[in-house]
C-alpha positions in Angstrom: 106.6 139.6 102.1 103.6 140.1 104.3 100.6 142.2 103.1 101.0 145.7 104.5 98.6 148.4 105.5 99.3 152.1 106.2 96.9 154.3 108.2 97.5 158.0 107.6 95.9 161.4 108.4 96.3 164.7 106.5 96.6 167.1 109.5 94.9 170.2 108.3 92.2 172.6 109.4 88.6 172.0 108.6 88.7 175.3 106.8 91.4 174.0 104.5 88.8 171.7 102.9 88.7 172.6 99.2 84.9 172.9 98.9 85.0 175.6 101.6 87.2 177.9 99.6 85.6 181.3 98.8 82.5 180.5 100.9 81.0 182.7 103.6 80.9 180.6 106.8 81.8 181.0 110.4 85.5 180.5 110.5 85.8 180.5 114.3 88.9 178.4 115.1 86.9 176.4 117.7 85.7 174.6 114.6 89.1 173.8 113.1 89.1 170.2 114.4 92.5 170.2 115.9 91.6 168.0 118.8 90.7 165.2 116.4 94.4 164.7 115.8 94.8 163.4 119.3 91.6 161.4 119.1 93.0 159.6 116.1 96.4 159.1 117.6 94.8 157.5 120.7 92.5 155.4 118.5 95.5 154.0 116.6 97.5 153.3 119.8 94.6 151.5 121.2 94.8 149.1 118.3 98.7 148.9 118.5 99.1 150.6 115.1 101.7 153.3 114.4 100.2 155.8 112.0 101.6 158.5 109.7 100.5 162.1 110.2 101.0 164.4 107.2 101.2 167.8 108.9 100.3 171.2 107.4 102.8 173.5 109.1 100.5 176.5 109.5 98.1 174.3 111.5 100.7 173.3 114.1 99.9 176.4 116.2 96.5 174.9 116.9 97.4 171.2 117.4 101.0 171.2 118.7 100.2 169.5 122.0 98.2 166.8 120.2 101.0 166.2 117.7 103.6 166.0 120.5 101.5 163.4 122.2 101.2 161.5 118.9 105.0 161.5 118.6 105.3 160.3 122.2 103.0 157.4 121.3 105.3 156.4 118.5 103.5 157.8 115.5 105.3 159.3 112.5 105.2 163.0 111.5 105.5 163.6 107.8 105.0 166.9 105.8 101.9 168.2 104.1 103.8 171.5 103.3 103.7 175.0 104.7 100.2 175.9 103.6 97.3 173.8 102.3 97.2 175.0 98.7 98.1 173.8 95.2 101.8 173.7 94.3 101.2 173.0 90.6 102.5 176.4 89.6 105.4 176.7 92.0 108.9 176.9 90.7 111.5 174.6 92.1 113.2 177.5 93.9 110.0 178.7 95.6 109.0 175.2 96.5 112.5 174.6 98.0 112.1 177.7 100.2 108.8 176.4 101.6 110.2 173.0 102.2 113.2 174.4 104.1 111.0 176.6 106.1 108.6 173.8 106.9 111.3 171.4 108.0 112.8 174.1 110.2 109.5 174.9 111.9 108.7 171.2 112.5 112.1 170.6 114.0 111.7 173.6 116.3 108.1 173.0 117.3 107.9 169.2 117.3 111.6 168.0 117.6 111.5 165.7 114.6 112.7 165.9 111.0 110.1 164.6 108.5 111.3 162.2 105.7 107.9 161.8 104.0 105.7 164.2 102.0 102.2 164.5 100.6 101.2 167.3 98.3 97.9 169.0 99.3 95.0 168.2 97.1 97.1 165.6 95.3 98.3 168.5 93.1 101.9 168.7 92.0 104.3 168.9 89.0 106.9 166.3 88.5 109.9 168.7 88.8 109.1 169.3 92.5 109.9 165.7 93.3 113.6 166.5 92.6 113.5 169.0 95.4 112.1 166.4 97.8 115.0 164.1 97.0 117.6 167.0 97.4 116.0 168.0 100.7 116.5 164.5 102.2 113.0 163.0 101.8 112.9 159.3 101.3 109.2 158.9 100.2 106.2 160.7 98.9 102.5 159.9 98.9 100.9 162.1 96.3 100.6 160.3 93.0 97.2 158.6 92.4 98.1 156.7 89.2 101.9 156.4 88.9 103.0 156.3 85.2 105.7 154.2 83.6 108.5 156.4 85.0 107.7 154.7 88.4 109.0 151.2 89.0 106.6 149.0 90.9 108.1 148.0 94.2 105.3 146.1 96.0 101.5 146.4 95.8 100.8 150.1 95.5 104.3 151.1 96.5 106.6 152.4 93.7 110.0 153.9 93.4 111.3 156.7 91.1 114.8 158.1 91.1 115.3 156.7 94.6 112.2 158.2 96.0 109.5 155.8 97.3 105.9 156.5 96.3 103.0 155.3 98.3 100.0 155.5 96.0 96.4 155.3 97.2 94.3 152.3 96.3 91.8 152.8 93.6 88.7 150.8 92.6 87.0 150.7 89.2 83.2 150.6 89.4 81.4 150.2 86.0 81.1 153.9 85.4 83.5 155.5 87.8 86.9 155.1 89.4 87.1 156.0 93.1 89.9 156.4 95.7 89.4 153.3 97.9 91.9 154.7 100.3 89.7 157.5 101.6 88.4 160.8 100.5 85.0 160.1 102.2 84.6 156.6 100.8 84.2 154.9 104.1 81.5 157.5 105.1 79.5 157.0 102.0 79.6 153.2 101.4 78.9 151.0 104.4 77.8 147.5 105.4 77.7 144.6 103.0 78.3 146.8 99.9 81.5 148.1 101.5 82.7 144.6 102.5 82.1 143.2 99.0 84.3 145.9 97.5 87.0 145.6 100.1 87.2 141.8 99.9 87.4 141.8 96.1 90.2 144.4 96.3 92.2 142.7 99.0 92.4 139.4 97.2 94.3 141.2 94.4 96.5 143.6 96.2 99.3 143.3 98.8 99.2 146.8 100.2 96.4 149.0 101.5 96.5 152.7 102.5 93.9 154.7 104.3 93.9 158.5 104.5 91.4 161.0 105.9 91.2 164.4 107.6 90.5 165.5 111.2 87.1 166.9 110.5 85.9 163.5 109.2 85.8 162.1 112.7 84.4 165.2 114.4 81.3 164.5 116.3 78.9 167.4 116.5 78.3 170.7 114.7 80.5 172.1 112.0 79.6 175.2 109.9 78.5 174.3 106.4 77.9 176.9 103.7 74.3 177.5 102.8 75.3 178.6 99.3 78.2 178.0 97.0 78.6 174.2 97.3 76.7 171.4 95.5 74.8 168.7 97.3 77.6 166.1 96.9 80.1 168.5 98.6 77.6 169.1 101.4 77.3 165.4 102.0 81.1 165.1 102.0 81.3 167.6 104.8 78.5 166.1 106.9 77.8 162.4 106.2 78.5 159.8 108.8 81.2 161.7 110.7 80.0 160.3 114.0 80.5 156.7 112.9 83.7 157.1 110.8 86.0 155.6 113.4 83.7 152.7 113.8 84.1 152.1 110.0 87.9 152.3 110.3 87.8 149.8 113.2 85.9 147.4 111.0 88.4 148.0 108.3 91.3 147.2 110.6 89.7 144.0 111.6 89.1 143.0 108.0 92.7 143.8 107.1 94.0 141.7 109.9 91.7 138.8 109.0 93.2 138.8 105.5 96.8 138.7 106.5 97.7 142.4 106.5 100.2 143.8 109.1 100.5 147.5 109.9 103.4 149.8 109.4 104.1 153.5 109.0 105.6 154.7 105.8 108.8 155.9 107.2 109.7 152.5 108.7 109.0 150.7 105.4 111.0 153.1 103.3 114.0 153.2 105.6 114.0 149.4 106.0 114.3 149.1 102.2 117.3 151.5 102.2 119.4 149.4 104.5 
């Protein structure tokens, strides 16, 4: 099997970013970064890559035309749930109601039925995966370190009770483990240092997944709290946003040079079900 790469975006408002919770900033919707959804779709299409867009349903009202264009270009729409919040304390019944409502809205607004899911903030409880299966989902992408209940399929792809799991790539530095798939990694580490980490990782692993958020490719001003966040969070919100797509372009070229081909998650999961 070829080495596989998956490029994804968590389609959510800038104001959904966790470190902005309970902060006093200008929440004018002109700063929600909806247009970046189309910028990324066009970027992927330029490179002949079909991406996966995990959509937060309450954000659709701001980015609907951009998502429709992404669909027209052949990109996949997956679900990031109704609201961008933690679902760790949800009952199966309450979660099912949100899933059913989310699927209904996406069908009505975008004309597609999602088969993939990603929990906001990587937060979940295992009972909720049963609901995803019962509601017709074929894959999830929320588990950072799958345990022994997951059977390894290929690379960072696993399967559990018939549900495929696309886990993010991780890298262990001497004193810290980081999500190599995103979370600001490509905005913080650049140049030769980044290339050394990537090349070492690619030699050992057959799949690679990248995820990020619309605000991370926004060029220009975004409101940042003056108080209530630490310096690391401030850097996460601001550092190298203007050059992020350049870093992703370099990543794409590096992946191609090392034998990776690109797919969206839906196509892989459905092909394995045939």
